[in-house]
N, C-alpha and C positions, 0 to 999 in steps of 0.2 A: 359472519364468518367468511373470510376471503379464500379464494382458490389458490392452492400451491401448484401442484402438477395439473396441467390443464386437460390431459387426455389419459384415461385409464381404459386399457383394453383387457378383457377377460376371456379366457377359454370358457366353454359352456359345460360339457359333461365332466363331472369330477372336480369342477372348480366352482362355477356359479351354481350349478345344479347339484343337489344332494344325491346320495345313493338311493333315496326314495323317490327320485325324479321330481323334486319340488325346488323352488327357490325360496329360502327362508324369508319371513316377513322383515326381519332386521336388515337383510340384504336389499330387499325392495325399497325399504325406507331410506337406507343410506344412498342408494343410487338416485332416488328421487331428490333427496336433499342436495346431493352433489350436482346434479344436472340443473336444478333450480338456481343454484348459486353461480352457474355459468360454466361448469365443467362439461367435458364430452366423455360419455361412457359408451364404449362399443364392445361388441361380442365378436370374437374370431374363433371359428370352430371348424372341425373336420366334417361336420354334417353337410348334407345337401342343402341348397338354398331353400327348397320346398319344405324341408324339415325344420330349419331354424327360423324362417320368417314368422310363423305363427307364435313361436316362443318369445321372440324379441318384441313383437307387437303386443303380446299379452303383458309384457313388462312395462309397456308404455314408452318404449324407446323410439327415438326418431334418429334420422341421420343415416349412417352407413353400417352395414353388417358384412362380415367376411365369412365365406363358406368354403367348403372343399379345401381345407388347410390353407386358406388365403388365396387360392387360385381365382375365386370369383368374389367380387365386391359389388354390393347392390344397395340401392336406396330402400330403406325399410318401408316407408309409407306406400310408395308406388310399385315396389318390386323390380324397378328398372335396374338392369345390370350396367354398372359403370366401368367395370374392369373384368374382362372375361379371358382367362387363360385356359390352357388345356393341351392335350396331346393331339397331334395329327392322327389320322387313322393308321398311318404307317408306323408311327411310334407306339401307339396303343397295341397294335397287332404284334409288334416285336416283344413288348412286355408280356402280353398274354401267352405268347409261344414259350417264353422262358418259364413261366409258371406252369403251363401245360406239360412241359418236358419233365417237371418234377411231380406231376400229378396233383397239383394244388387247385383248389376251387377258386373261382374268380368272380368278383363283382366289378362291373364296369359302369361308370356314371357318365351319362350323356343326355343332352336334351332335357335336363332336369328329371331324368328317370334313372332307376337302378335296374341293371340287368345282371342276372346271377346264374351260374352253372350249378349252384347247390340245389339239391332236391327241395321241393316246396315245403316238405315236412321236417327239414333239418332243424334241430333244436337251436343251434347257434344262429342260424338265419332268422328263425322265428323270434328269438330274443332281440336280435338286432332290429328287426322290423317293428317290434312292439315299442322299443325305446325311441326309434326315430319317427315312427308314424308313417313310414313309407313302405309300400309293398313292392316286392321285386317282380320284374318281368323275367320269367324263366327262359333260359337258353338251353336247349337240350343237346346241341352239338358243341363244337369247339367255339369258345368265345373269340379266338383269333379270327376264325372264319366269319363269325357274325359281325364283328367290328369292321373287317375289311369289306365284306359284301354290302354293308349298309353305310360305309364311309363315315363312321361315327367319330365325332369330335368329343373326346372323353376328357372330363375334368380330372379324374383320378382313377386308378386301378387298385382294388383292395382284395386281399385274401382273408376270409373269415375262417379261422382255424382254431383247434384246441390250444389252450395256453402253452402246453409243453412243446408245441411245434413253432411257437412264435419266434423265439430267438434264433433257432437254426435257420428258419426261412429268412428272417431279417438279415442275418450275417451273410447268407448266401447271396441275397439280392444286392447288398452293399458291395460285395466283391465283384459281382457280375455286371451290374449296371449303375453302381453308385456314382461314377464319374459323369454319366449322362443324365441321370434322373435323381430326384430326391426320394430317398427311401426312409421311412419312419414307421413308428408304431404309436397307436393312440389309445389302446385298451389292451386288456389281457388276451384278446382273441383277434386283434386287427393288425395286419401288416399292410402298409399303404405305399403306393408309388405316385408321385406327383411331378409335374414339370419342374425342371431345375430352376431354382430361384423364385418360383411362385409359391413361397411359403408364408408362414404367419408373420415373420419378420418383415418381409416385403409389404404385406398387407398393413401392418402397423405404420410403416413409413408412409405408405400411400394415404392413409387416413390422416396422419399428422400433417402431411403436406396440404391436404384438402382444407384443413382447418387452420393452416398457417401456424402450427404449433411446433416449437423447437423440440427436437428429439430428447433433449435433456429435461424436458418438462412432461415426459410420458412415463407411464407405469404399465407393466404387463404382468398378468397373473396366470399361472398354469399349473398342470399336474403331471404332464407326460412328455415324452421325447419330442412329439410333434410341436410342442410349445416352445422348445428350446430356441429356435431362431427368433421368436417373439421376445422372450425375456432378455436375450442377448442384444437385440436391437434397441430395446427401450432404455430410457434413462435409468430406470430402476426395474429390476426383474424380481418377481416374488413367486415363491412356490407355496402351494397349500400344504398343510402338514401331511395329508394323505398322498402326496406326490410320490412317484417312484424315486428311490434313493439316488440313482444316477443323475436324475434331473435336478435334485436339490443342490448338488455340488456346484451348479452354475448360477444359482439364485443369489441375489444380494440380500434377501431376507426370506424368512419362512413365517407364514401366517397360520392361524387355526385352520382346521380341515373344512372341507366343503359342507359337511354335516353340521359344523359349528358356525357356519356363516362367515367363514374367513374373509370373503371379499368385502364384507362390511368393515372389518377391522382395517383392511388395506385402504379403503376409501377414507376412513377417519384419520389414519396415520399419515397417508401420503397425499390425499386429495385436498386437504385444507391446511391453512397456515395455523 
């Protein structure tokens, strides 16, 4: 069986990973068959590099992985970072102050660590830590002061909040800083700010270029707004059935849900001739 589209890039949580935090056997088998036939399969996630590396290694993947919404790209086997974007301390401080003025909690990501103003026993933070496998370093004062005093180079700034507060905060940040920074959401409780242009679409293009693969021979799969730049950049953009409705509007196709192993269906349909 010959390869059709030479690069398939998938989001991780809610796309490749099921709601029970597993990768279905049929998906693993489809990835292995595709890679063995000469295809390139890559993961592009909002997770920290320290969180996603063990996951992609467990899948037996080699090559490149994109983390922090595409801001960081690294070699899977060595962990070596080949593309490292982020905010200057001044930019991160500005974003933190805007969130602080609204009384929002802040997670800042720097030096492959997560810093959080949320109480250590906060239920949303506990859930987030359990899913990602990363423990937060608690910041008791203002995050803006902590970032400035420690001159942190942050990959992204996140607010972990109850679902009913997600859209009001997202819309506020788009209005306030959307021209300077990328504002998105990736889950029911996450609103994220990343460097302008350092998104999943840019990561897909970077990976395609590294492997000398034409963009029209690429496929991207996702489930949420943070995946939008990626499916728009790819030759073919696919949404899993469980994706948010707003995201599905922009997809070229919709595949079965993450729990049904939809990524395997995409590989079979678009990966092979």
